[in-house]
C-alpha positions, -999 to 999 in steps of 0.1 A, spaced: -868 730 292 -875 711 321 -856 678 320 -869 651 351 -858 615 353 -833 598 334 -820 607 298 -787 591 277 -780 614 242 -779 650 231 -798 683 243 -793 714 224 -816 740 228 -804 770 207 -824 797 232 -837 798 265 -825 779 294 -825 741 303 -831 729 336 -824 696 346 -848 686 374 -835 672 415 -848 636 402 -831 635 374 -806 617 360 -790 626 326 -761 607 305 -762 635 279 -741 662 264 -757 699 270 -757 728 248 -780 758 260 -777 795 262 -784 791 301 -782 760 319 -795 751 356 -784 720 371 -804 705 402 -801 667 398 -773 647 386 -752 651 350 -729 628 334 -713 643 301 -700 680 287 -725 715 292 -719 742 265 -736 772 276 -739 805 259 -747 824 290 -742 811 322 -743 777 340 -759 776 378 -750 744 397 -775 738 430 -766 721 462 -776 687 461 -765 684 420 -735 663 410 -723 668 374 -692 649 359 -681 663 327 -663 699 315 -683 727 308 -677 758 291 -696 790 297 -696 829 299 -704 826 339 -707 800 365 -727 797 399 -718 769 421 -737 766 452 -719 747 482 -729 711 482 -732 711 442 -705 682 433 -685 692 401 -660 667 388 -646 681 352 -629 711 338 -640 746 335 -636 774 302 -649 803 310 -641 826 278 -661 842 250 -650 812 233 -676 795 254 -705 817 232 -692 807 199 -691 771 205 -727 778 212 -732 793 181 -716 769 160 -734 739 180 -768 750 168 -779 767 144 -792 732 125 -809 713 153 -822 741 173 -844 729 198 -837 692 189 -833 659 216 -813 631 199 
């Protein structure tokens, strides 16, 4: 799923990759298997796999994931938890709301 533009609320994907586009301005908690951030995000991110913060993005919130990649010139303000508990949190957050946008 690719998100561009302005969005507020919660995004939850049970499988697949969530991409926040370069022109996106998102105020939401994000839960997905993998998350790629190119734009601006204010909210917490939980990923069962990998979170990628690309050059020029800005994230304000906490990240829980198995892996984290941060490029030069990416802005991040928050805490990081890179443990197996991130995968469990992703699984427990997605069973009933698979693929929902709230």
